[in-house]
C-alpha positions, 0 to 999 in steps of 0.5 A: 500500499502506498504511504500516501494512501488515506488512513481512517486517522487524521493528526488531532490539533492539540494545545499543549497544557503549558505553553512552550517557549517560541523562541530558537536558543543556540546558547544551550549549556551542558549542564542544561542538556544533561538536566534534560537527559536525567529527567524522569522518563515520563517528564521528558516525553510529556516535554519533547511532545508539547515542544513537538505540537508547538512547531509542528503538525502532530501525527505527520511524518516526512518520508525520504528514501535514500540511495547509495549513488557511488558504494565503497572504496572511501578513503576515510577510517569511520570505524562504523562504516562498511564502506571504508577501505580500512575495513574487511566488509566484503563490500567492493568498490562501484562507480558513480551510477549513472544519471538515468539510473538515479532518477529511475530510482527517484521516480520509484521512491516517489511513486511508493510516497516518499517526499525527500530523495537523498543520494549518498556517495562513499567519497571523502570529497568528490572530484571536480570531474564527477560534478557535472553528473552530480549536479544533473542528478540534483536537477533531474530529481527536482524536476521529478517534484522530490526534495532533494539531498546529497552527502558527498563528503567534504566540499570546496566553496566552488563544489558548494556553490554549484549545488546550490545553484542546481537547486540542492535543498539539503546537504547532509554532513554528520558530525557523528558524535561529541567533540570529544569522542570523534577521535575514537571514531574517525582519525582521517578528518577532523571535527572542525573539517566537518564544521567547515563544510557545514558552513561552505553549505550554509553560505552556498544557500543550502539547507543542512542536515546534520545529525550522528549516530549513537550506540557506538560505545560512547556514555551519556556525557558524549550524547550530551555533548553530540546534542550540544554540538548541534544546538549551539551551532550558529543556526540549528540544522534543518534536519537532525538524523538520529541513528542507532549503530548497525554494528557491521562485521569487519568494521572496527566498531561493529566487531568491538560491540558484537564482542561487548553487547552491553556497550551498545545503547538501549531502546529508553536511552535512544528515545531519550536522545531523540527527546532531548534533540527534539526539545534543544532543536524544536523547529528542526525535522529529527530524522529516525534513521538507521537502526530502526529496521532492528527497533520493535513498533513500540520503540519506533512509537516512542520515538514518534512521541519524542518528537521524531518527525522524518524516516527513511523508507525502503529496503536499504539505507545506503549499505545496511537493511531498512524496515521496508515500505510495507512495514512502514505502511503497516506501522503508519496505520497502526499509530494513525500517522500519515505523510508530511503535507505541508513544508517544514517549518525551518525552511517555511520560515527561511523562505518567509525571511528571504521575501521580506 
């Protein structure tokens, strides 16, 4: 069943019992964020849901599809990634897909109900010789009536400018974890280099998609630092993906965490992370991303209560498995969720500002 097929449920208007602040803060302290994490779970859920309903339509979830347009062979050593040349995962390096194949996949995604089409390439950064094809992908996907997002690694000023001129809606570049834990996960690219790429994306007029991964053996202090780094950016990311690590055999972290499963994050702590992201970045879309295929419907429901309002659908996320459209259709029907019907609040506000 298509995710756009109407269900018997419609979002119910709701006014929070206690008014929530209608301003965005970028001055959160780590102590404040830690205090949110420490709240009793039901109190945290109440605050997150009240914040969510202040800024977003209750019961609406954005549906996105992610396609790997260039798989494997990445020179980075990200400890979680099956596409790194530093890991023995059995994944072969492929070439950049041709534009027609990408557009065919995008058309299928739209027919299945997706609203945003995300394209990822396993590069440290794109080479200039690849940019003509990348730009053609952006223009072609936009012409289909889909929102566009790309994740290609680091960008030069000129590459960011070209993507902006092509009409790219979002650029994904995750910070992955806290600044303090970053060196335990990646050594081939610095945390500051990630921030520099985000600044180039902003300067090119492209909206930012930036989040990270939890369950990589980090502690709560690192999760506080991860949220703090995002919530104190000069401008909150319009989209914040929260991933749960999928431990892949052959990767550094996958092998470690398969042997020490107690270091992996539990479901309630994951939901807490989603809730704190929602409260501290109230206007952002918070995407429930990788790891969802192993979550029960009940855990996913808690994530939606906590303020997640975007998902990836389909059978695969780059190289990892995903729940699949049929499972998502059933989940939407069970929970009374419907696909997002309007513009995301952050992008609507930016458009309104640009016309004033």
